[in-house]
TIROKOL-702916 format. One line per field, with one value per residue (C-alpha): chain; residue in one letter; x, y, z. Coordinates in nm, 4 decimals. Each point is the difference from the previous one (the first is absolute). Example, Ala and Ser with C-alpha at 12.3 -4.5 7.8 and 13.67 -1.06 7.14 Angstrom:
REM residues 2
ch	(A, A) $
aa	(a, s) $
X	(1.2300, 0.1370) $
Y	(-0.4500, 0.3440) $
Z	(0.7800, -0.0660) $
END
This chain:
REM residues 321
ch	(A, A, A, A, A, A, A, A, A, A, A, A, A, A, A, A, A, A, A, A, A, A, A, A, A, A, A, A, A, A, A, A, A, A, A, A, A, A, A, A, A, A, A, A, A, A, A, A, A, A, A, A, A, A, A, A, A, A, A, A, A, A, A, A, A, A, A, A, A, A, A, A, A, A, A, A, A, A, A, A, A, A, A, A, A, A, A, A, A, A, A, A, A, A, A, A, A, A, A, A, A, A, A, A, A, A, A, A, A, A, A, A, A, A, A, A, A, A, A, A, A, A, A, A, A, A, A, A, A, A, A, A, A, A, A, A, A, A, A, A, A, A, A, A, A, A, A, A, A, A, A, A, A, A, A, A, A, A, A, A, A, A, A, A, A, A, A, A, A, A, A, A, A, A, A, A, A, A, A, A, A, A, A, A, A, A, A, A, A, A, A, A, A, A, A, A, A, A, A, A, A, A, A, A, A, A, A, A, A, A, A, A, A, A, A, A, A, A, A, A, A, A, A, A, A, A, A, A, A, A, A, A, A, A, A, A, A, A, A, A, A, A, A, A, A, A, A, A, A, A, A, A, A, A, A, A, A, A, A, A, A, A, A, A, A, A, A, A, A, A, A, A, A, A, A, A, A, A, A, A, A, A, A, A, A, A, A, A, A, A, A, A, A, A, A, A, A, A, A, A, A, A, A, A, A, A, A, A, A, A, A, A, A, A, A, A, A, A, A, A, A) $
aa	(x, x, x, x, x, x, x, x, x, x, x, x, x, x, x, x, x, x, x, x, x, x, x, x, x, x, x, x, x, x, x, x, x, x, x, x, x, x, x, x, x, x, x, x, x, x, x, x, x, x, x, x, x, x, x, x, x, x, x, x, x, x, x, x, x, x, x, x, x, x, x, x, x, x, x, x, x, x, x, x, x, x, x, x, x, x, x, x, x, x, x, x, x, x, x, x, x, x, x, x, x, x, x, x, x, x, x, x, x, x, x, x, x, x, x, x, x, x, x, x, x, x, x, x, x, x, x, x, x, x, x, x, x, x, x, x, x, x, x, x, x, x, x, x, x, x, x, x, x, x, x, x, x, x, x, x, x, x, x, x, x, x, x, x, x, x, x, x, x, x, x, x, x, x, x, x, x, x, x, x, x, x, x, x, x, x, x, x, x, x, x, x, x, x, x, x, x, x, x, x, x, x, x, x, x, x, x, x, x, x, x, x, x, x, x, x, x, x, x, x, x, x, x, x, x, x, x, x, x, x, x, x, x, x, x, x, x, x, x, x, x, x, x, x, x, x, x, x, x, x, x, x, x, x, x, x, x, x, x, x, x, x, x, x, x, x, x, x, x, x, x, x, x, x, x, x, x, x, x, x, x, x, x, x, x, x, x, x, x, x, x, x, x, x, x, x, x, x, x, x, x, x, x, x, x, x, x, x, x, x, x, x, x, x, x, x, x, x, x, x, x) $
X	(-0.0457, 0.1216, -0.2234, 0.1986, 0.0901, 0.2035, 0.1993, 0.1051, 0.1887, 0.3562, 0.0665, -0.0202, 0.3134, 0.1137, -0.1395, -0.3555, 0.0072, 0.0600, -0.2806, -0.2524, 0.1416, -0.0297, -0.3427, -0.1061, 0.1333, -0.1590, -0.3501, 0.0519, 0.1086, 0.2841, 0.1490, 0.1621, 0.2109, 0.0216, 0.1515, -0.2051, -0.3833, 0.0879, 0.2266, -0.2581, -0.2543, 0.0812, -0.0859, -0.3198, -0.2153, -0.0803, 0.0979, -0.2486, 0.1644, 0.2066, 0.2169, 0.0776, -0.0934, -0.0499, -0.3343, 0.1873, -0.0071, -0.3663, -0.1169, 0.1873, -0.0775, -0.3363, 0.0209, 0.0944, -0.1940, 0.1831, 0.2280, 0.1817, 0.1842, 0.2923, -0.1108, -0.2858, -0.1733, -0.1907, -0.1369, 0.1614, -0.1874, -0.3323, -0.0746, -0.2734, 0.2709, 0.2594, -0.0517, -0.0236, -0.1727, -0.2698, -0.0778, 0.3626, 0.0532, 0.2093, 0.1886, 0.2666, 0.2913, -0.1706, 0.1420, 0.3527, 0.0885, -0.1199, 0.3476, 0.1915, -0.2767, -0.0402, 0.3820, -0.0192, -0.2800, 0.2125, 0.3068, -0.1697, -0.2077, 0.3115, 0.1769, -0.2882, -0.0445, 0.3663, 0.0594, 0.2839, -0.0257, 0.0857, 0.2704, 0.1484, 0.0076, 0.1802, 0.2513, 0.0497, 0.1106, 0.2430, -0.1865, -0.0674, -0.3484, -0.2042, -0.3061, -0.2754, -0.3100, -0.0988, -0.3280, -0.0608, -0.2330, -0.0123, -0.3341, -0.1122, -0.3507, 0.0390, -0.2680, 0.0701, -0.2434, 0.0247, 0.0138, 0.1112, 0.3579, 0.1717, -0.2124, 0.0272, 0.3763, 0.0426, -0.2165, 0.2253, 0.3087, -0.1483, -0.1469, 0.3555, 0.0439, -0.2765, -0.2495, -0.3019, -0.2277, -0.0109, -0.3128, -0.0801, -0.2495, -0.1412, -0.3393, -0.1028, 0.0586, 0.1680, 0.3411, 0.2229, 0.2075, -0.1166, 0.3067, -0.1687, -0.1573, -0.3125, -0.1008, -0.2161, -0.1888, 0.0073, -0.2947, 0.1744, 0.3315, -0.0439, -0.0121, 0.2852, 0.2191, -0.0455, 0.1594, 0.3016, 0.3626, 0.1329, -0.2234, 0.1222, -0.1753, 0.0473, -0.3053, -0.0552, -0.1252, -0.3617, -0.3076, -0.0724, 0.3549, 0.0807, -0.0155, -0.0766, 0.2351, -0.1641, 0.1089, -0.2735, 0.1027, 0.3602, -0.0432, -0.1662, 0.3447, 0.1341, 0.2646, 0.3557, -0.1570, 0.1983, -0.1063, 0.1528, -0.1536, 0.1261, -0.3215, -0.0746, 0.0082, -0.3579, -0.1165, 0.1119, -0.0603, 0.3689, -0.0502, -0.1918, 0.2870, 0.2621, -0.1773, -0.0402, 0.3723, 0.1236, -0.2469, 0.1694, -0.3131, 0.1383, 0.3570, 0.0967, -0.1248, 0.1529, -0.1187, 0.1253, -0.2969, -0.1578, -0.2667, 0.2218, 0.3135, 0.2690, -0.0287, 0.0582, 0.3264, -0.1824, -0.2408, 0.0133, -0.0130, 0.3883, 0.0701, -0.3004, 0.1213, -0.0489, -0.0464, 0.1785, -0.0119, 0.0908, -0.0645, -0.2444, 0.2476, -0.1612, -0.1391, 0.2531, 0.1144, 0.3604, -0.0407, 0.0765, -0.2711, -0.2632, 0.1035, -0.0081, -0.3588, -0.1097, 0.1312, -0.1381, -0.3507, -0.0071, 0.0955, -0.2593, -0.2562, 0.1451, -0.0627, -0.3597, -0.0470, 0.1004, -0.2498, -0.2795, -0.0050, 0.0073, 0.3315, -0.0123, 0.1271, -0.2728, -0.0954, -0.3724, 0.0299, -0.3213, 0.1458, 0.3777, 0.1763) $
Y	(-3.8924, 0.3650, 0.2847, 0.2449, 0.3375, 0.1930, 0.3154, 0.2268, 0.2987, 0.0780, 0.2677, -0.2948, -0.0565, -0.3447, 0.1173, 0.0816, -0.3578, -0.1782, 0.1849, -0.0872, -0.3621, -0.0644, 0.1364, -0.1873, -0.3205, 0.0552, -0.0063, -0.2879, 0.2181, -0.0733, 0.3462, 0.0535, 0.3204, 0.1750, 0.3439, -0.0170, -0.0830, -0.1917, -0.2357, -0.0788, -0.1193, -0.3866, 0.0526, 0.1843, -0.3112, -0.0976, 0.3249, 0.1001, 0.3384, 0.2259, 0.2997, 0.1959, 0.2881, -0.1349, -0.0876, -0.2806, -0.1656, 0.0247, -0.0871, -0.3240, -0.1298, -0.1878, -0.1154, 0.3345, 0.0879, 0.3232, 0.2336, 0.2793, 0.2628, 0.1744, 0.3428, 0.2101, 0.0464, -0.2824, 0.1399, -0.2991, -0.2684, 0.1938, -0.1190, -0.2466, -0.2511, 0.0584, -0.3243, -0.3514, -0.0703, 0.3022, -0.0879, 0.0504, 0.2708, 0.3000, 0.2060, 0.2669, 0.1517, 0.3100, 0.1517, -0.1141, 0.3104, 0.3044, 0.0731, 0.0035, 0.1973, 0.2572, 0.0673, 0.0504, 0.2411, 0.2002, 0.0031, 0.1152, 0.2475, 0.1605, -0.0173, 0.1993, 0.2423, 0.0793, -0.0096, -0.2663, -0.0656, 0.3281, 0.0353, -0.3234, 0.1775, 0.2982, -0.2078, -0.1931, 0.3118, 0.0727, 0.3044, 0.1419, 0.1347, 0.0011, 0.2195, -0.2299, 0.0544, -0.3242, -0.1365, -0.2056, -0.2821, 0.2143, 0.1843, -0.1744, -0.1248, -0.3669, -0.2051, -0.3967, -0.1752, -0.3637, -0.0620, -0.3569, -0.1197, 0.2156, 0.3148, -0.0770, -0.0487, 0.3368, 0.1724, -0.0927, 0.1104, 0.3179, 0.1138, 0.0206, 0.2877, 0.2158, 0.0283, 0.2333, -0.2831, -0.3464, -0.1146, -0.3522, -0.1282, -0.3390, -0.1719, -0.0243, 0.3362, -0.1825, 0.1194, -0.2981, 0.0472, 0.3561, 0.0699, 0.2883, 0.3239, -0.0804, -0.2762, 0.0711, -0.1954, 0.0716, 0.2073, 0.2982, -0.0538, 0.2979, 0.2309, -0.1644, 0.0187, 0.3739, 0.0105, -0.2388, 0.1038, -0.3653, -0.2719, -0.3606, -0.2773, -0.3726, -0.1534, -0.3368, -0.0492, -0.0612, 0.1089, 0.2676, 0.1478, -0.0067, 0.3693, 0.1349, 0.2941, 0.1328, 0.3109, 0.1868, -0.1112, 0.0599, 0.3402, 0.0617, -0.0297, 0.3311, 0.1750, -0.1150, -0.3334, -0.3415, -0.3324, -0.3620, -0.3164, -0.3475, -0.1880, -0.0628, 0.2116, -0.0422, 0.2078, 0.3263, 0.1596, -0.0042, 0.2372, 0.2653, -0.0142, 0.0480, 0.2959, 0.1541, -0.0582, 0.1465, 0.3001, 0.0680, -0.0611, -0.2531, 0.0465, -0.3682, -0.3680, -0.3310, -0.2832, -0.3759, -0.1618, 0.0629, -0.0536, -0.2232, -0.1857, 0.0199, 0.3633, 0.0120, 0.1376, 0.2366, 0.1382, 0.3656, -0.0281, -0.0868, 0.3729, 0.1597, 0.2709, -0.0401, -0.3505, -0.2642, -0.3457, -0.3424, -0.3265, -0.1795, -0.0422, 0.1531, -0.3555, -0.2175, -0.3243, 0.1587, 0.0809, -0.2867, 0.0989, -0.0319, -0.3534, -0.0907, 0.1338, -0.1884, -0.3161, 0.0687, 0.0682, -0.2959, -0.2358, 0.1645, -0.0635, -0.3504, -0.0672, 0.1229, -0.1969, -0.3469, 0.0879, 0.0377, 0.3834, 0.2226, 0.2064, 0.3234, 0.1957, -0.1792, 0.2149, 0.0461, -0.0377, 0.2157, 0.3114, -0.0771, 0.0118) $
Z	(0.4749, 0.0613, -0.1529, -0.2199, 0.0304, -0.2800, 0.0582, -0.2870, 0.1602, -0.1028, 0.2919, 0.2564, 0.2022, 0.1381, 0.3371, -0.1525, -0.1868, 0.3143, 0.1820, -0.2669, -0.0257, 0.3908, -0.0024, -0.2961, 0.1371, 0.3455, -0.1741, -0.2281, -0.3087, -0.2380, -0.1362, -0.3436, -0.0641, -0.3308, -0.1241, -0.3404, -0.0752, -0.2917, 0.1913, 0.2495, -0.2753, 0.0773, 0.3586, -0.0252, -0.1038, 0.3704, 0.1670, 0.2709, 0.1164, -0.2134, 0.1199, -0.3149, -0.2153, -0.3792, -0.1557, -0.1520, 0.3311, 0.0864, -0.3716, 0.0417, 0.3191, -0.0069, 0.3412, 0.1576, 0.3107, 0.0743, -0.1608, 0.1969, -0.2105, 0.1567, -0.1748, 0.1626, -0.3491, -0.1526, -0.3146, -0.2062, 0.1927, -0.0351, -0.3652, -0.0498, -0.1443, 0.2753, 0.1811, -0.1020, 0.3087, 0.0145, 0.3724, 0.1431, 0.2339, -0.0602, 0.2514, -0.0488, 0.1888, 0.1063, 0.3199, -0.1012, -0.2101, 0.2230, 0.1557, -0.3304, -0.1915, 0.2867, 0.0067, -0.3856, 0.0515, 0.2340, -0.2079, -0.3139, 0.1786, 0.1539, -0.3521, -0.1568, 0.2853, 0.0300, -0.3821, 0.0285, -0.3757, -0.0692, 0.2155, -0.1188, -0.3434, 0.1485, 0.1712, -0.3312, -0.1377, 0.2929, 0.0492, 0.3739, -0.0103, 0.3424, -0.0570, -0.1238, 0.2011, 0.1537, 0.1971, 0.3113, 0.1212, 0.3156, -0.0305, -0.2989, -0.0625, -0.0898, -0.1463, -0.0429, -0.2328, 0.1487, 0.3721, 0.0037, 0.1003, -0.2381, 0.0975, 0.3683, 0.0062, -0.2158, 0.2437, 0.2955, -0.1699, -0.1236, 0.3138, 0.1406, -0.2483, 0.1856, -0.2942, 0.0367, -0.0349, -0.1393, -0.1692, -0.1120, -0.2668, -0.0141, -0.0641, 0.3429, 0.1732, 0.2802, 0.1400, 0.0599, 0.3244, 0.0087, -0.2106, -0.2054, 0.1218, -0.2163, -0.2479, -0.2661, -0.2903, -0.3566, -0.0081, 0.1600, -0.2029, -0.2078, 0.2956, 0.1690, -0.3039, -0.0104, 0.3610, -0.0830, -0.0289, -0.0180, -0.1395, 0.0269, -0.1817, 0.1332, -0.1719, -0.1469, -0.3546, 0.0181, -0.2022, 0.2784, 0.0119, -0.3973, -0.1182, 0.3389, -0.0539, -0.3203, -0.1931, 0.1872, 0.3482, -0.0515, -0.1202, 0.3556, 0.1782, 0.1008, -0.1877, 0.1160, 0.1368, -0.0044, -0.0927, 0.0759, -0.1403, 0.1181, -0.0466, -0.3446, -0.3115, -0.1168, 0.2894, -0.1865, -0.3338, -0.0954, -0.3059, 0.2243, 0.2754, -0.2589, -0.1375, 0.3424, 0.0684, -0.3376, 0.0608, 0.3390, 0.1731, 0.2456, 0.1667, -0.0503, -0.0098, 0.0719, -0.1990, 0.0752, -0.1832, -0.3685, -0.2200, -0.1968, 0.1473, -0.0709, -0.1182, -0.3709, -0.1070, -0.2165, 0.2825, 0.0280, 0.3733, 0.0042, -0.0508, 0.1769, 0.2195, 0.3657, -0.0151, 0.1892, -0.1370, 0.1669, -0.1793, 0.2347, 0.2456, 0.3391, 0.0897, -0.1340, 0.1682, 0.0266, 0.3708, 0.2455, 0.2426, -0.2809, -0.1016, 0.3693, 0.0220, -0.3082, 0.1337, 0.3733, -0.1593, -0.1908, 0.2410, 0.2476, -0.2707, -0.0618, 0.3607, -0.0164, -0.3250, 0.1926, 0.2639, -0.2252, -0.0450, -0.2835, -0.0323, 0.1890, -0.3210, -0.2125, -0.3144, -0.0963, -0.3883, -0.0342, 0.1348, -0.1069, 0.3465) $
END
């Protein structure tokens, strides 16, 4: 009797389904595909492996041994009641989003520094003004909070613009791939912030990262610094950031993530000056490369699983990534 795999991922192409089906059959698994978690409920009773990102799946699969989420974030799976089978392994798709998010970082940074929003407004009035002072990544002091896949991919791209320095921050102080001029830990964050022209956050939501950029730390950023957040909104004191922007202390910020999502229609952030808002799209599954990477990583981990090894992208639920 075949073992059971359930896949709930609406972005799959016929080619992806065939890749998964072939790999599953080669290892004695029968795979069922769905586009909605609720539709998969009848198939979950004896599912051993699930590829999907809804807690509905994990809470209704008593025979589950491994769930892989196609997302990088795993917060919804960290609650005590997230799994009907508490011993099931959890893996994520960290490593699939670095390219698309790094390109988003470059895009919004250039928009902010070259004041594209203001030029859009000028052009919308059919005006012809060309004298807005702009800034450059060239010669800027760049700090990246987070040196994982996203931080590394961003560092590679930003290096091409010849910044004065690229400083990374992580828990270990190690410099992955020697991509950064220097890597520091949180105990030196205050002094680093004071010497930062462009601050980029790509941090997960963990107890250690929540509130990392407090009002006091945000105030340490130099006048006219820029901030970009593509990690999680919980890392920043959102009110304090808004206050600095409204006071003119910062030249601009780009937020793709927020404390509450969707951002409420009544939020004062919508009309905050010098703020570029995107609706959590930096790491979306709308880039073909991203989906290809998700499937490739899942199939690689499936091969490991079938050979008695844990997934390479196994999540430590105690630390949240």
